N, C-alpha and C positions, 0 to 999 in steps of 0.2 A: 460539510454535511456531518451531522451527529448521529452515529450509529449506537443503539443500545446494545449492551453486551450482558449476557447472563453468566454469572460466575458461580460455579459449584464450590462451596466451601472446602478448603483443604485442611490438613492437620500435619502432625509431625511425620506421618508416613505417606501422605498422599498430597500431591500438588493441587493447587486451585485450578479447576478446569474452566475454560471460557468457551462460550458458544455465541455466535453472532446470528441471531434468529433471522435477520433480513437478508443474509448472505448464505444460502444453502451450502453446507460443507465447510464453512469457515469456522475454524476453532483453534484454540491455543491453550496454553497452560503456563503456570509460573509457581515457583516455590513460595512466594509471598503474594499477598493481594496486589500490592503495587507492581510487582513483576508481572503478574497475570494481566493487568490492565495494559502495561507497556507492551507485552508480547501480543496482546489483542490488536493493538494499533498496527504492529508490524504485519500480523496475519491479514488484517483488513486491507492494508496497502497492497500486499502481494496478491490477494484475491481479486481486488479491483483492477490491478495492473494486468492480470491474466485475462480477465473478462474484456477489458478495453483492447488488449492486443489481439484477442480473438474476434473483435468486432461486435461483441455483445453489449446489451444495455446495462447501465449502472442502476441497480435497484435503489429505489427510494428508501430512506430510513423511516420507519414508522415510530410513533411515540412508544415509550416503555409501557404505557397503559394498555396498549393493544397486545402486549406479550405477557404482562404481569400475571394474569389469571390462568395462563396456560399451565395445566397440571404437570407438564414435563419439567417445569422450572420451579416447582414448589420448594420453598426453603432456600432458593438461590439468592445471591446478592446481585443487585442491578447497578450498572454504571453506564456512562455515556462516553464514547470515544469520538473525538472530533477529527475528521479527515479533511484535508485541503484538496479538493478534487482538481483544482487548478494545477497542482504539482503533478498530477497524472495525465494532464491534457497533452494531446499530440498536435495541438494547434501550432502551426508554423509561425515563428516570430522572426522578424528581421532585427538584427543587432549589429552594433558597431563595436569592434574590439581593437585594441592596440597591441601589437606584438612586435618583437624585434624582427627585422628583415630576415635574419638568419633562421629564426624559428619558422616564419612563414614559408620560406623556401623549402625547408624540410617537410613541412606539412604538404605543400603543393607537390613535391616530388613523390611522397608516399601515396598521396591521393591519385596521382597519375598512374603510378605502378599498380594500384588497386583498381583502376578503371572507374574511379569515383570523382565526384565534385569535391571541392574543399569542404563545403558544409556537410555533405553526406559522409565523408571520411571522418570528420571530427565527431559527428553524431554517433556513427557506428562505434568508434573507439570509446566514446564516453559510456555507451550502453554496455560495453564489455567490462567496465570497471566495477 
């Protein structure tokens, strides 16, 4: 999905501010225009991850043209940040992996001690990274 971002121009004393109009409360900044856009991508990912974790809907991205004439963004720069929603999906996938037996035994022992399945244990540990 491609989210438009409005970027308030910065200068030597003020960072470039970024607002994502389609995601209420999603904002970021950067010392350069490129950094501001990169930071906007991270802010959007975190915003969407939070909404998904809370069971909320992912808002559709509207075209820049729908935001462009908003007086709140007069004089701002517009850009588009592409987000891969599949990377935020909680859809369960079955996978096959190959691990040394020693590693698998350690995972199984730790999962048993935690009262979890092997898959649940690995998923929880990866989310903590």
